[in-house]
C-alpha positions in Angstrom: -18.4 20.4 6.6 -16.5 17.5 5.0 -16.7 14.1 6.5 -13.5 12.4 7.8 -13.6 10.1 4.7 -13.8 13.1 2.4 -10.9 14.8 4.1 -8.9 11.5 4.1 -9.3 10.9 0.4 -7.9 14.4 -0.4 -4.6 13.4 1.1 -1.5 11.9 -0.6 0.3 9.6 1.8 4.1 9.6 2.0 6.5 6.6 1.7 10.2 6.1 2.1 12.3 7.0 -1.0 14.5 3.9 -0.4 11.6 1.7 -1.6 11.3 3.3 -5.0 13.9 1.2 -6.7 13.8 -1.8 -4.5 10.0 -2.4 -4.4 7.8 0.1 -6.2 9.6 0.3 -9.5 10.1 -3.5 -9.5 6.4 -4.1 -9.7 4.9 -1.0 -11.2 5.3 1.6 -13.9 5.8 4.3 -11.4 7.1 7.5 -13.0 7.2 6.1 -16.5 4.3 7.9 -18.2 3.0 4.6 -19.7 1.6 4.0 -23.1 0.8 0.7 -24.9 4.1 0.9 -26.9 6.5 1.0 -24.0 8.5 -1.9 -22.7 7.0 -1.4 -19.2 3.9 -3.3 -20.2 5.3 -6.3 -18.4 5.0 -4.8 -14.9 2.5 -6.4 -12.5 1.0 -3.1 -11.4 0.4 0.1 -13.3 0.7 3.0 -10.8 3.0 3.1 -7.9 0.1 3.6 -5.5 -1.1 0.1 -6.3 2.1 -1.3 -4.7 1.5 1.1 -1.8 -2.0 -0.5 -1.4 -0.5 -3.9 -1.4 2.1 -3.0 1.2 -0.6 -1.3 3.3 -2.6 -4.5 3.4 0.4 -6.6 4.3 1.1 -4.3 7.2 -2.6 -4.3 8.2 -3.0 -8.1 8.1 0.2 -8.6 10.0 -1.0 -5.8 12.3 2.5 -4.4 12.3 3.6 -0.8 11.6 7.0 0.7 11.0 7.4 4.5 11.4 8.7 6.4 8.4 12.1 8.0 8.6 12.0 11.4 10.4 14.0 13.1 7.6 11.3 14.5 5.3 13.8 14.7 2.4 13.9 10.9 2.4 10.2 10.6 1.9 8.1 10.8 -1.3 4.5 10.8 -2.3 2.8 9.8 -5.6 1.4 13.3 -6.3 -2.0 11.6 -6.6 -4.7 12.0 -3.9 -6.3 8.8 -2.5 -9.5 10.0 -4.1 -7.9 9.2 -7.5 -6.6 5.8 -6.7 -8.2 3.1 -8.8 -10.4 5.6 -10.7 -8.9 5.0 -14.2 -9.4 2.1 -16.5 -6.1 0.1 -16.7 -4.2 -0.8 -19.8 -4.3 -4.4 -18.6 -8.1 -4.5 -18.6 -8.5 -4.0 -14.9 -11.6 -2.2 -13.8 -12.0 0.6 -11.4 -11.8 -0.2 -7.7 -13.3 2.7 -5.7 -14.7 0.4 -2.9 -11.1 -0.6 -2.0 -10.6 3.0 -0.7 -13.6 2.6 1.5 -12.4 -0.7 2.9 -9.0 0.9 3.6 -10.6 3.8 5.4 -12.8 1.4 7.5 -9.8 -0.6 8.5 -7.9 2.5 9.5 -10.9 3.7 11.6 -10.9 0.3 13.3 -7.2 0.2 13.9 -6.4 3.8 14.8 -6.9 5.1 18.3 -9.4 7.9 17.8 -11.3 9.5 20.6 -14.6 10.2 18.8 -16.1 11.8 21.9 -13.3 14.3 22.0 -13.8 14.9 18.3 -17.6 15.4 18.8 -16.9 17.9 21.7 -14.4 19.8 19.5 -11.5 18.9 21.8 -9.6 17.5 18.8 -10.0 18.6 15.2 -10.9 16.6 12.1 -7.4 17.5 10.8 -5.8 15.8 13.8 -7.9 12.6 13.3 -7.1 12.5 9.5 -3.4 13.1 10.3 -3.5 10.1 12.6 -5.3 8.0 10.0 -2.7 8.9 7.4 0.2 8.2 9.8 -1.2 4.8 10.6 -1.7 4.1 6.8 1.9 5.1 6.0 3.3 3.0 8.9 1.3 -0.1 7.8 2.6 0.4 4.2 6.1 1.0 5.4 6.0 -2.4 7.2 4.7 -3.9 4.0 7.4 -2.4 1.9 10.0 -3.7 4.3 8.5 -7.2 4.2 8.5 -7.2 0.4 12.0 -5.9 0.2 13.3 -8.5 2.7 11.7 -11.3 0.8 13.2 -10.0 -2.5 16.6 -9.8 -0.8 16.3 -13.4 0.4 15.1 -14.7 -3.0 14.9 -12.2 -5.9 12.3 -14.4 -7.6 10.1 -14.7 -4.5 7.2 -12.6 -5.9 7.7 -13.5 -9.6 5.1 -16.3 -9.7 1.6 -15.8 -10.7 0.2 -16.6 -7.2 3.0 -15.1 -5.1 1.1 -12.2 -3.5 -2.0 -14.4 -3.2 0.1 -16.9 -1.2 1.2 -14.1 1.2 -2.5 -13.1 1.8 -3.6 -16.7 2.2 -1.0 -17.1 4.8 -2.9 -14.7 7.0 -5.7 -17.3 7.1 -3.4 -19.7 8.8 -2.7 -18.7 12.4 0.9 -19.8 12.2 1.5 -17.9 8.9 3.1 -21.1 7.5 2.2 -20.2 3.9 3.9 -16.8 4.3 7.0 -18.1 5.8 7.5 -21.0 3.4 10.0 -20.3 0.6 8.9 -21.8 -2.6 10.6 -22.1 -5.9 8.9 -20.0 -8.6 7.6 -21.8 -11.6 10.0 -21.9 -14.5 9.6 -19.2 -17.2 11.0 -21.6 -19.8 
């Protein structure tokens, strides 16, 4: 019998299609079939799931979720199970990051209401628990996508500074989230 983790990493979470052009494609090479000769080399992230991971952690650290649209036709997935996330060497020299999946799973276990006694008694199935974990993951990411999109609408250059995402996460260290809420002028590209 597979563990909850083994069942979870076999899944491919969904996300709202509306974030493809406004967030995912802005920062990643999603859907491009990248090689070293293409113009897309300037993107911050390679695969679209890397932006999903970022959005997930924004939702997680804000501890805010946003349900996905009910209409399944307005949802997408990457076609890449969580087990494959971060397993390939990147063209930008990044190394693999398998431990990140474990941290995400641990966070979901901690933040998802799971009755482990009912699971142990067979009153609920592993499938139900993994469904709940995936739903929580998708909802955290959905909040994160919305946060990123809102910041880009307010200031299209908000995240185009070397430390932009770092500043967002450092803001979680400050109880007032002052760093997150401060708008700053990106450094000049000239």
